[in-house]
ROGU-738277 format. One record per residue (C-alpha): x, y, z. Coordinates in Angstrom, 1 decimal, padded with zeros to 4 digits. Example, Ala and Ser with C-alpha at 12.3 -4.5 7.8 and 13.67 -1.06 7.14 Angstrom:
BEGIN
xx:012.3 | yy:-004.5 | zz:007.8
xx:013.7 | yy:-001.1 | zz:007.1
***
This chain:
BEGIN
xx:-000.1 | yy:000.1 | zz:-000.1
xx:001.7 | yy:003.2 | zz:-000.9
xx:002.4 | yy:005.4 | zz:002.1
xx:000.9 | yy:009.2 | zz:002.0
xx:003.3 | yy:012.2 | zz:002.3
xx:001.9 | yy:015.1 | zz:003.8
xx:002.7 | yy:018.5 | zz:001.9
xx:005.8 | yy:020.8 | zz:003.5
xx:003.1 | yy:023.6 | zz:004.4
xx:001.0 | yy:020.9 | zz:006.6
xx:004.5 | yy:020.1 | zz:008.8
xx:004.4 | yy:021.5 | zz:012.1
xx:006.5 | yy:024.7 | zz:012.6
xx:007.6 | yy:027.1 | zz:014.9
xx:006.3 | yy:030.6 | zz:014.1
xx:009.0 | yy:033.1 | zz:014.3
xx:007.2 | yy:035.3 | zz:016.7
xx:007.3 | yy:032.5 | zz:019.3
xx:011.2 | yy:032.0 | zz:019.2
xx:012.1 | yy:034.9 | zz:021.4
xx:009.7 | yy:032.9 | zz:024.3
xx:011.4 | yy:029.6 | zz:023.6
xx:015.1 | yy:030.4 | zz:023.4
xx:015.9 | yy:034.4 | zz:023.9
xx:019.6 | yy:033.7 | zz:024.3
xx:020.1 | yy:031.6 | zz:021.3
xx:018.0 | yy:033.8 | zz:018.9
xx:020.0 | yy:036.8 | zz:020.2
xx:023.6 | yy:035.0 | zz:019.9
xx:022.2 | yy:034.1 | zz:016.3
xx:021.7 | yy:037.5 | zz:015.2
xx:025.1 | yy:039.0 | zz:017.0
xx:027.3 | yy:036.4 | zz:015.9
xx:027.0 | yy:037.5 | zz:012.3
xx:029.4 | yy:039.9 | zz:010.4
xx:028.7 | yy:042.5 | zz:011.0
xx:026.8 | yy:041.7 | zz:014.2
xx:023.0 | yy:042.7 | zz:013.9
xx:020.7 | yy:042.7 | zz:016.6
xx:017.0 | yy:041.3 | zz:016.3
xx:015.5 | yy:045.0 | zz:015.6
xx:018.2 | yy:045.2 | zz:012.9
xx:020.4 | yy:047.7 | zz:014.8
xx:024.2 | yy:047.7 | zz:015.4
xx:025.0 | yy:046.6 | zz:019.1
xx:026.0 | yy:050.3 | zz:019.6
xx:022.8 | yy:051.9 | zz:017.8
xx:020.3 | yy:053.8 | zz:019.7
xx:016.6 | yy:053.9 | zz:018.8
xx:015.4 | yy:057.0 | zz:017.4
xx:013.7 | yy:059.3 | zz:019.7
xx:010.2 | yy:061.2 | zz:019.2
xx:009.5 | yy:064.1 | zz:021.4
xx:006.3 | yy:066.3 | zz:022.1
xx:006.1 | yy:069.0 | zz:024.6
xx:003.3 | yy:071.2 | zz:026.0
xx:000.5 | yy:068.6 | zz:025.6
xx:-001.2 | yy:068.7 | zz:028.9
xx:-002.6 | yy:072.0 | zz:029.4
xx:-003.2 | yy:071.6 | zz:033.2
xx:000.3 | yy:071.0 | zz:034.3
xx:003.0 | yy:073.7 | zz:034.5
xx:005.1 | yy:071.7 | zz:032.0
xx:004.6 | yy:068.4 | zz:030.1
xx:006.2 | yy:066.0 | zz:027.8
xx:005.5 | yy:062.9 | zz:025.6
xx:008.4 | yy:060.8 | zz:024.8
xx:008.7 | yy:057.5 | zz:022.6
xx:012.1 | yy:055.8 | zz:022.3
xx:011.3 | yy:052.4 | zz:020.1
xx:008.1 | yy:051.2 | zz:021.6
xx:009.0 | yy:052.7 | zz:025.2
xx:006.3 | yy:055.6 | zz:025.6
xx:006.2 | yy:057.6 | zz:028.8
xx:003.9 | yy:060.7 | zz:029.3
xx:005.2 | yy:063.3 | zz:032.1
xx:003.5 | yy:066.2 | zz:033.7
xx:005.0 | yy:068.9 | zz:036.4
xx:002.7 | yy:070.4 | zz:038.7
xx:004.2 | yy:073.4 | zz:040.9
xx:003.1 | yy:073.9 | zz:044.5
xx:003.9 | yy:076.8 | zz:046.8
xx:005.5 | yy:075.8 | zz:050.0
xx:005.6 | yy:078.7 | zz:052.4
xx:008.7 | yy:078.7 | zz:054.7
xx:006.1 | yy:079.1 | zz:057.8
xx:005.0 | yy:075.6 | zz:057.0
xx:008.5 | yy:074.0 | zz:057.2
xx:009.4 | yy:072.9 | zz:060.6
xx:012.3 | yy:074.6 | zz:062.4
xx:013.0 | yy:077.1 | zz:059.5
xx:014.4 | yy:080.2 | zz:061.2
xx:016.5 | yy:081.8 | zz:058.2
xx:014.5 | yy:084.5 | zz:055.7
xx:017.5 | yy:085.5 | zz:053.3
xx:017.9 | yy:084.1 | zz:050.0
xx:020.1 | yy:080.7 | zz:049.3
xx:023.1 | yy:082.7 | zz:048.1
xx:023.6 | yy:083.8 | zz:051.6
xx:022.7 | yy:081.1 | zz:054.1
xx:022.7 | yy:077.7 | zz:055.3
xx:019.1 | yy:076.3 | zz:056.0
xx:019.0 | yy:076.0 | zz:059.7
xx:016.6 | yy:072.9 | zz:059.8
xx:017.9 | yy:069.6 | zz:060.6
xx:019.6 | yy:067.5 | zz:057.9
xx:021.3 | yy:064.5 | zz:057.8
xx:024.9 | yy:065.1 | zz:056.0
xx:026.0 | yy:062.4 | zz:053.8
xx:029.0 | yy:064.2 | zz:052.6
xx:027.6 | yy:064.3 | zz:048.8
xx:028.9 | yy:067.5 | zz:048.1
xx:032.4 | yy:068.0 | zz:048.1
xx:032.0 | yy:071.8 | zz:047.4
xx:030.6 | yy:074.0 | zz:050.5
xx:029.3 | yy:076.7 | zz:048.0
xx:027.5 | yy:074.0 | zz:046.0
xx:026.2 | yy:072.1 | zz:049.1
xx:024.7 | yy:075.8 | zz:050.6
xx:023.1 | yy:076.2 | zz:046.8
xx:021.4 | yy:073.2 | zz:046.5
xx:021.0 | yy:071.5 | zz:049.7
xx:017.4 | yy:073.1 | zz:050.2
xx:016.2 | yy:071.2 | zz:047.2
xx:017.3 | yy:068.0 | zz:049.0
xx:016.5 | yy:069.1 | zz:052.5
xx:012.8 | yy:070.2 | zz:051.9
xx:011.9 | yy:067.6 | zz:048.8
xx:011.7 | yy:070.5 | zz:046.5
xx:011.8 | yy:068.3 | zz:043.5
xx:009.6 | yy:064.9 | zz:043.5
xx:009.5 | yy:062.4 | zz:040.7
xx:007.6 | yy:059.6 | zz:040.5
xx:006.7 | yy:057.1 | zz:037.8
xx:003.8 | yy:054.8 | zz:037.3
xx:004.1 | yy:051.3 | zz:035.7
xx:000.6 | yy:049.9 | zz:036.9
xx:-000.9 | yy:050.7 | zz:033.7
xx:-000.9 | yy:047.4 | zz:031.7
xx:002.2 | yy:048.8 | zz:029.7
xx:003.8 | yy:045.2 | zz:029.7
xx:002.8 | yy:041.7 | zz:031.0
xx:004.8 | yy:042.3 | zz:034.0
xx:002.9 | yy:045.5 | zz:034.8
xx:-000.5 | yy:044.8 | zz:035.0
xx:-003.3 | yy:047.7 | zz:034.9
xx:-004.2 | yy:048.8 | zz:038.5
xx:-001.6 | yy:046.8 | zz:040.3
xx:000.1 | yy:048.3 | zz:043.3
xx:003.6 | yy:050.2 | zz:042.9
xx:006.1 | yy:047.8 | zz:041.7
xx:009.6 | yy:047.4 | zz:043.1
xx:010.7 | yy:048.3 | zz:039.6
xx:008.9 | yy:051.8 | zz:039.4
xx:010.0 | yy:052.6 | zz:043.1
xx:013.7 | yy:051.8 | zz:042.0
xx:013.1 | yy:054.1 | zz:038.9
xx:011.8 | yy:057.0 | zz:041.0
xx:014.6 | yy:056.8 | zz:043.6
xx:017.4 | yy:056.7 | zz:040.5
xx:015.7 | yy:059.7 | zz:039.2
xx:015.8 | yy:061.5 | zz:042.3
xx:019.4 | yy:060.4 | zz:042.6
xx:020.6 | yy:061.4 | zz:039.5
xx:018.7 | yy:065.0 | zz:040.1
xx:020.9 | yy:065.3 | zz:042.9
xx:024.2 | yy:064.2 | zz:041.2
xx:023.4 | yy:066.4 | zz:038.2
xx:022.3 | yy:069.2 | zz:040.4
xx:019.7 | yy:070.0 | zz:037.3
xx:017.4 | yy:072.2 | zz:038.8
xx:018.8 | yy:075.6 | zz:040.5
xx:017.5 | yy:076.3 | zz:044.3
xx:016.9 | yy:080.1 | zz:043.1
xx:014.4 | yy:079.2 | zz:040.3
xx:012.3 | yy:077.9 | zz:043.3
xx:012.7 | yy:080.8 | zz:045.6
xx:009.7 | yy:083.2 | zz:046.1
xx:011.5 | yy:086.3 | zz:047.9
xx:010.3 | yy:089.7 | zz:049.4
xx:012.4 | yy:093.0 | zz:049.4
xx:011.1 | yy:095.3 | zz:052.0
xx:010.6 | yy:098.7 | zz:050.6
xx:012.8 | yy:101.6 | zz:051.6
xx:010.2 | yy:103.2 | zz:053.7
xx:009.6 | yy:100.4 | zz:056.1
xx:013.3 | yy:099.6 | zz:056.9
xx:014.6 | yy:099.8 | zz:060.3
xx:017.9 | yy:099.1 | zz:061.4
xx:017.0 | yy:099.2 | zz:065.1
xx:014.0 | yy:096.6 | zz:064.4
xx:016.1 | yy:094.4 | zz:062.3
xx:014.2 | yy:095.4 | zz:059.0
xx:016.6 | yy:095.9 | zz:056.6
xx:016.9 | yy:096.0 | zz:052.7
xx:017.8 | yy:092.1 | zz:052.2
xx:015.5 | yy:089.9 | zz:050.2
xx:013.5 | yy:088.0 | zz:052.6
xx:012.9 | yy:084.2 | zz:051.4
xx:008.9 | yy:083.7 | zz:051.9
xx:008.4 | yy:080.4 | zz:050.2
xx:009.6 | yy:077.6 | zz:047.7
xx:008.0 | yy:076.3 | zz:044.5
xx:007.9 | yy:072.7 | zz:045.0
xx:008.0 | yy:070.7 | zz:041.6
xx:005.9 | yy:067.2 | zz:041.4
xx:006.9 | yy:065.3 | zz:038.4
xx:004.6 | yy:062.6 | zz:037.7
xx:005.1 | yy:059.9 | zz:034.8
xx:003.0 | yy:057.3 | zz:033.3
xx:004.3 | yy:054.6 | zz:031.3
xx:002.1 | yy:053.6 | zz:028.3
xx:004.4 | yy:050.9 | zz:026.6
xx:007.0 | yy:049.5 | zz:028.1
xx:009.8 | yy:048.5 | zz:025.5
xx:013.0 | yy:048.6 | zz:027.2
xx:015.4 | yy:051.1 | zz:028.9
xx:012.8 | yy:052.7 | zz:030.8
xx:015.1 | yy:054.9 | zz:033.1
xx:016.6 | yy:056.6 | zz:030.0
xx:012.9 | yy:057.4 | zz:029.1
xx:011.9 | yy:058.8 | zz:032.2
xx:014.8 | yy:060.7 | zz:032.4
xx:014.6 | yy:062.3 | zz:029.1
xx:010.7 | yy:062.9 | zz:029.5
xx:011.6 | yy:064.5 | zz:033.1
xx:014.2 | yy:066.7 | zz:031.5
xx:012.2 | yy:067.7 | zz:028.3
xx:009.1 | yy:068.6 | zz:030.9
xx:011.2 | yy:070.5 | zz:033.1
xx:012.3 | yy:072.6 | zz:030.2
xx:008.7 | yy:073.2 | zz:029.1
xx:008.0 | yy:074.3 | zz:032.9
xx:006.7 | yy:078.0 | zz:033.3
xx:006.1 | yy:079.0 | zz:036.7
xx:003.5 | yy:081.9 | zz:037.5
xx:005.0 | yy:085.3 | zz:039.0
xx:004.5 | yy:084.9 | zz:042.8
xx:005.2 | yy:087.7 | zz:045.3
xx:004.7 | yy:088.2 | zz:048.9
xx:001.9 | yy:090.6 | zz:050.2
xx:002.7 | yy:092.1 | zz:053.4
xx:-001.1 | yy:093.3 | zz:053.6
xx:-002.5 | yy:089.7 | zz:053.1
xx:000.4 | yy:088.0 | zz:054.4
xx:000.3 | yy:085.6 | zz:051.9
xx:001.9 | yy:084.6 | zz:048.5
xx:000.0 | yy:085.5 | zz:045.5
xx:000.4 | yy:084.7 | zz:041.9
xx:-000.2 | yy:086.4 | zz:038.5
xx:-002.9 | yy:084.8 | zz:036.3
xx:-001.4 | yy:086.6 | zz:033.2
xx:000.9 | yy:083.7 | zz:030.9
xx:003.2 | yy:086.7 | zz:030.1
xx:004.4 | yy:087.2 | zz:033.3
xx:005.4 | yy:083.3 | zz:033.7
xx:009.0 | yy:082.3 | zz:033.6
xx:011.1 | yy:079.2 | zz:032.6
xx:013.5 | yy:077.4 | zz:034.9
xx:017.0 | yy:078.0 | zz:034.0
xx:018.0 | yy:074.1 | zz:034.3
xx:022.0 | yy:073.4 | zz:035.0
xx:023.4 | yy:071.7 | zz:031.8
xx:021.7 | yy:068.8 | zz:029.8
xx:022.7 | yy:065.5 | zz:031.2
xx:021.6 | yy:062.3 | zz:029.4
xx:021.4 | yy:059.1 | zz:030.3
xx:022.3 | yy:055.7 | zz:028.2
xx:021.9 | yy:052.2 | zz:029.5
xx:023.5 | yy:049.4 | zz:028.3
xx:023.7 | yy:045.6 | zz:028.7
xx:026.7 | yy:042.9 | zz:028.3
xx:025.0 | yy:039.9 | zz:026.6
xx:027.2 | yy:036.5 | zz:027.2
xx:025.7 | yy:033.4 | zz:025.0
xx:025.1 | yy:030.4 | zz:026.9
xx:027.6 | yy:027.7 | zz:026.9
xx:025.9 | yy:025.1 | zz:024.7
xx:025.8 | yy:027.9 | zz:022.1
xx:029.3 | yy:028.3 | zz:021.7
xx:031.4 | yy:026.5 | zz:018.9
xx:034.9 | yy:025.1 | zz:019.4
xx:036.4 | yy:028.1 | zz:017.9
xx:034.5 | yy:030.5 | zz:020.2
xx:036.2 | yy:032.2 | zz:023.2
xx:034.5 | yy:031.7 | zz:026.7
xx:034.9 | yy:035.4 | zz:026.9
xx:032.9 | yy:036.1 | zz:024.0
xx:030.1 | yy:038.9 | zz:024.6
xx:028.6 | yy:041.9 | zz:022.9
xx:027.7 | yy:045.4 | zz:024.6
xx:024.2 | yy:046.3 | zz:023.6
xx:023.2 | yy:050.0 | zz:023.9
xx:019.8 | yy:051.3 | zz:024.5
xx:018.3 | yy:047.5 | zz:024.8
xx:014.7 | yy:046.7 | zz:024.3
xx:012.6 | yy:044.5 | zz:026.7
xx:013.5 | yy:041.5 | zz:024.9
xx:017.5 | yy:041.8 | zz:025.3
xx:017.1 | yy:043.2 | zz:028.8
xx:015.9 | yy:039.6 | zz:029.8
xx:018.9 | yy:038.1 | zz:028.0
xx:021.5 | yy:040.3 | zz:029.7
xx:022.6 | yy:039.7 | zz:033.1
xx:025.0 | yy:042.4 | zz:033.5
xx:023.4 | yy:045.9 | zz:032.8
xx:024.4 | yy:049.5 | zz:033.6
xx:023.8 | yy:053.2 | zz:032.7
xx:026.2 | yy:056.1 | zz:031.9
xx:024.8 | yy:059.9 | zz:032.4
xx:027.0 | yy:062.7 | zz:030.5
xx:026.5 | yy:065.9 | zz:029.5
xx:028.3 | yy:068.1 | zz:026.9
xx:027.1 | yy:071.3 | zz:027.4
xx:029.7 | yy:072.9 | zz:029.9
xx:032.3 | yy:074.9 | zz:029.3
xx:034.5 | yy:074.4 | zz:026.1
xx:031.7 | yy:071.6 | zz:025.2
xx:034.1 | yy:069.1 | zz:026.8
xx:032.2 | yy:065.7 | zz:027.9
xx:031.8 | yy:065.3 | zz:031.6
xx:030.6 | yy:062.0 | zz:033.2
xx:028.1 | yy:062.8 | zz:035.7
xx:027.0 | yy:059.4 | zz:036.8
xx:027.9 | yy:055.7 | zz:036.3
xx:025.8 | yy:052.7 | zz:037.8
xx:026.3 | yy:048.9 | zz:036.9
xx:024.4 | yy:045.9 | zz:038.3
xx:025.6 | yy:041.8 | zz:037.9
xx:028.5 | yy:040.7 | zz:036.1
xx:032.4 | yy:041.4 | zz:035.5
xx:032.9 | yy:040.9 | zz:031.8
xx:033.6 | yy:044.7 | zz:031.1
xx:036.6 | yy:046.7 | zz:032.2
xx:037.7 | yy:050.1 | zz:031.8
xx:038.5 | yy:049.9 | zz:028.1
xx:034.8 | yy:048.9 | zz:027.9
xx:033.6 | yy:052.0 | zz:029.6
xx:035.5 | yy:054.1 | zz:027.8
xx:033.8 | yy:052.7 | zz:024.6
xx:030.3 | yy:053.0 | zz:026.6
xx:031.1 | yy:056.7 | zz:027.3
xx:032.0 | yy:057.2 | zz:023.8
xx:028.5 | yy:055.7 | zz:022.7
xx:026.6 | yy:057.7 | zz:025.5
xx:028.0 | yy:060.9 | zz:023.5
xx:026.5 | yy:059.9 | zz:020.6
xx:023.0 | yy:059.5 | zz:022.5
xx:023.8 | yy:062.8 | zz:023.9
xx:024.1 | yy:064.4 | zz:020.4
xx:020.9 | yy:062.5 | zz:019.3
xx:018.9 | yy:063.9 | zz:022.2
xx:020.2 | yy:067.8 | zz:021.8
xx:019.0 | yy:067.7 | zz:018.0
xx:015.5 | yy:066.2 | zz:019.1
xx:015.0 | yy:068.6 | zz:021.9
xx:016.2 | yy:071.7 | zz:020.0
xx:014.1 | yy:071.1 | zz:017.0
xx:011.0 | yy:070.4 | zz:019.2
xx:011.5 | yy:073.6 | zz:021.2
xx:011.8 | yy:075.7 | zz:018.0
xx:008.6 | yy:074.1 | zz:016.7
xx:006.6 | yy:075.3 | zz:020.0
***
């Protein structure tokens, strides 16, 4: 009896879309071992994803931004509130930050090396004048279902954003101060009423971010979204009214002012991919690895060694400066590799500068 042969189309096959779930390490290695190496997204290992940016979309915020890096999408809004110094416990100093150190109790962690910088910036840390927070429980990925409580990743990113804000000193304390200068006719040296500016209140910036789509390198997207939203912030004109003994604000948008941010630090995340031993051939070395910049979510799961480099090239002479370096897990990279990563981070900095400049010009 003749045997029946099934046509090739009817044979069981694995769809390409299922390969990342079955063996992500093998799929990534198959792409990277090509010459030249290519990632599944058809990018080179050091190539970042394109950045799309929009600012000022949220009408009820002092500043807002919408950023998309690959499929990673984050919307950010900045809300400014007034914090009178009378509501700060143990606050006894009324002059501007350039001439005083706040007297409220604080834990000195030795973070600032320069005394002048510490005095100028310590109020933001001491009184929590800048508060970033990111929400991932939006159904942005299978790991973050909608209406879920704050995840460990969300809390970690929020803390990293705050720590990077302190390291870069991005926001100036003087931008957040609301001052009052007594008129000449009310000054009395004997009564202690001088013409020196008096600090009456601070602006407090609440930075809320919502992740719409989690496609990897979420910290990079969150930091850039926060930076763009701060560039878009407009603070109303505020002054101290001695008759009402309160802070008043102008409703005229023409009187509003923008923040004078310090520099333009940009974060670049990276990962080190090490193939599994079963995937190595006899000609492959045991230390074979690839450094992947701006990873997507699939690549993040395949890399055990990750990190981020925050750089800024907006200083004097446009020289590149390293603001912060983070690294977790593994020991594959050395100083030479970090030097290359810093070079890749400079490429991301130039990319972000072009996107930000073109967006702000359009607005």
